[in-house]
Steps between C-alpha positions, in 0.01 A plus 500: 500500500301744690423424862266676728639541852279546796634613835323467827598518864501152652655591836533842633879443541581437126324519167455198281474518123336225302520446129208389294709199409519251784867406433615857477307586815673221700843601366440862591395411853805276543735771381344756730521270802865421427587866482323568825680202665842617373422852616410377846810278520716787387350720771546225762863434398572866508357522853699195619825637361439833659426335838815282475714801414348687794572208741859468383543869531374495858733203588804673354405820675467318834834317451674820397353674801645226724836569346478860576803638687298583814358150559826328406686707756248420773520129427879504503505690828259252661713203394814666629348565843365145519846364424659728758254389770551130423878534506490700824274247673717212384808675632344569839373141529847371414665722760238409763554130433876535542455692825248244632718200416808671643309583818384142544848368428657731757228417750540128445878514538459697822222291655602153385691320775864417425592151390596264778864401536474206737590139438129425465474750214788331319330163543177644356690622193675165445229255600394217269226240525572177692597204283550130551808579710291696748473860616688795355859505631686821581808617685420619849602855594500648847296797376210265428234722658698817564291815561170316441240593760247221569138605448165346593401413143401168348614401150170369367535206257875541525572214259350709215784748521792491263717426803314321781614543861805721435304789344273514805796500739676765291192721539498437875180294515501259792242260359474290184233270361520164323207294370580127511365191322582142594631272225466122477869483592435685827663823397355849536476703180448877513242671278168681505333215311599143432537573129755774573733277705836375375707208632795729572296763689459330835467629854857387557657657191319834523486552878635239742843448342565875452389566860731225621796666330408840644471372857817293471705803399326736739581268791872461435638692795740457790274710721294353778167345410309799635689736270460304178340677205264218416247706307500609137554873551815669624309800630275280717655155553219394733223562246322179407391450139173320427451234234126482431423163341164473323382137486347465153440125485395259776622654824507171691732349238721810476545524878743207564706587192536861613595394854772279357644777279502747792658265752854611415407859582350387832806293585726801441279721715407732212123473543256676728339230714266444794605248765171477683579785735702764319518639150863512381573730209748391236630672185233319295129463581284255304129583459249277323205648311250394234422132552714463811311277748468689828467179702840382373655829608365447852586132507863539605478701818863466615699553180280712279692677221227546237249765602159597368376798302184568700184648342499870590123532473462225764798594711286545811451123518699362795692226318728746319795628705878535496556134582363390162473811283725784389285686249132577457405568138191597301403602149450877508177496298354220712600684816363848428346498151601696191739790555376772266774722351748385761312662788357306791166609636471576871325166550777315315769674704322403820487135390869503409595649834301237687653211305857630523463569871346158564800330336744720687331424831575131437860569404439425130590701190208608282522483121260589217545346157310585182581870529459703177806507277379769257463792460826557685362802686215283634742224598722746685204653683393156622855416608536827689168460679574141604835606640340792682251260657785280622476193276755238604632408154446682171420261215677629185563402140719796402804467725693809395203736513394364837839510669710771338269762348321783673140399426395863476723544194415182312257696280604852390321707234290199412807285430577187702868532590522175694375189329463134572846356535 
């Protein structure tokens, strides 16, 4: 059937045709819109595909350009040089390490003192802890202290060493220290604290019995009494060794027990003693410190064989003299303050000189405990300065470093060659 179509412009972008029939007009508009939508989608898809192809093309081009012979060669060359540098540095570090270790080994072998060959050194190597049978037993040899030069050093807390007494004598130290505690059975145990004591580690088993054996063998001689080698050391038979006894528990209760245990030494004339007029030196000198009652030391004025460790900071007080005291001691920090970097200030040096001289004027030996133990270079500087100032006895924990090493070579190239032994 005949239809009359009218066309008119609805929007300036597209024309719209409408049929006279309402159904046909709607269908026509729908068809036209669908075509326009498909046309737009087709244009959009075409654009997206073209952009994707262009992006992939650029990526492939960039990747291919990276694989170009010029850039590949540069990258390979850079890697090769990096590898060469790393290998070369590793090689040089390896060689330098070998040279450094070899240098230190050669230096150590040259500077380290030779091993001792005396009877004391053999005892140190064989020594075992005391047991229920008593002190360590060994066969006496005449070379007991051969070639050992006695030195003015004090083996601080000697009982802590692997080998008490003998190690100090082997190093040449003329003084040893024992801290004692009184038991309910009236025996004297040795230890820094009560909890560290053992029934078998007594003053007798660690010190008095071994000293008895030493003096017995050292006094076997057909020579006249004046020619007897009564002391510990062959090189200086007249040198007296000091046993510093630190009273840890009640000093008034320890005193009679200690007197009783030392009586045998006094009877055999092995002890330094004061008879009221004269001080007689023996091969062994007993000095009480810590909780030792000073009034008990002074009490026996005619047969005094336990002497006092006087306070160095108060040494100018008149009651301390050679009739009752042998040493004058002080904690280094309490005496002069903190020693920064192992160097004494001018004020500290002046104080040290005054204290050391005051003790010397009274005939007493000065001693400073609590000296720094580390760093080793600081310790050695303090030791050297105290010796330069004339300290009477050097308080040490490291026997070998103190007595056999050159302190100037204990630390070389930042390495501590002498340690705590």
